[in-house]
C-alpha positions, 0 to 999 in steps of 0.5 A: 848385693847389687854393684852399680857404678853410674860414672864410666868414660869410653872413647866416645869422649876420653877413656881408652875403651870403647863402648863395647869393651866398656860394657864387657869390662863393667861384667868383669868387674862384677857390676849388676848396673852401669852408666855410660856417662861420656863428656857432652855426647851420646856417641857411645850409647848405640854402641853400648847398647848392641854390646851389653852383656846378658845380666848387665843393666846399662843406664845411658847419660852424659856428663855435662860441662858446666859453669856457675856464673855467680862468681868472677871468674866463673866456676866450672863444673859437672853434671851427670845427667841420666835417662834424658831423650836425646832427640829433645831439640833444647838439650841435642842442641846443647851438646852439639854446641859443646862437641863443636867447642871441644873440638875448636878448643883441642884444635887452638891447644895443638896450634900453640903448642906446635908455634912452640916446636912441640911434636904433636900434630892435629890428625894425631890428636884427633886420631886418638879421639877415634871419632869421639869427642875430643879433649884435653886427654887426647893432646896428653896422649900425643905428649907421651908419645913425644916424650915430653910427659909420662903420664895424663896427669902430668900432661895437666900440670901448670907446664903444659896444659894447666895453664902455659897451653890451657884454653877455656871452653864453653860451658852450659850454664848450670841452671839452664842445664839443670832445666834442659835435663829435666826437659828432656825427661831425664835427672841431674846429679852433681858430679863430685862436688867437693873435689878441692883437688880439682880446683875451685868448689862452689858453695853450698848455697848454690847447691842448695838453689840447684835443688830448687830447680830439680837438681837430683843428686850428688856424687859424694862417694868418689876418688878425688873425695876425701873421708871428710867431704864425702861425709860433707856430700852426704849431710848435705843431700841429707838436708836437701832430699837429694840422692846420694851416688857413688862412682868411679869415673873410669877413664880407662888407662888415663886414670888409676881408678878401677870400674866400681871402684865407688859405687851407688846404694840400690835405693838411690839407683831406684829413685832415679830410674824412676824419676826418669822419663826420657829413655828406660834403662837396658837390662 
């Protein structure tokens, strides 16, 4: 059986394995196909491609920070974008803007923490990012080092990065993101769409509307979905003619989930590859 994991992060964003280490770990986990989907960046693509072990197929992608403005306040959500052309001007500009905002946001959070006497610094936090896209998990690492929290999850709780030191970030309008990825020859899959443990979720009606605009699939099998939520997402995907994926959302030691914990069926993967015209799979 072909084992396919289409949602994995490296140090190019907020994972703890370098892109080279990530592709090696994929083989050790028994994967045949792995997607590198760092937040708002293609920064890990080149290293992952160069280090790709024989026998592993690499899908190049990204996880896009999006927002739906149909309610107030708007609801944040994530789109997995696969096999798009990174040089397409519109999408490239969108990703550059998101990365810039991520850095500015992180710097503001660090400033607020330091103003309250918390023993962390911007050089330390940016060092954890190792040149990748900076996010709150890197601030969490600094809080762990300072002995203020024990885990990333604890750092994200309301006392710390979840509320008191929360700073909103700029996101792409979800409809514009779907269109931009399509223009770049890629396909989009809505990441963990029913994950109520992450906060508010969008209504099914939005997914219906996104499908009309070209949304290609829904990620059903994910650690943040209950069995009932997975079943609901599968049913909705079937009604809309969307592909269903399953993925680990692997982040290394930032999360307990392992590579290949959830996987995508070969037929769904084949449809994604066939529909994409931006860049080919490697392998």
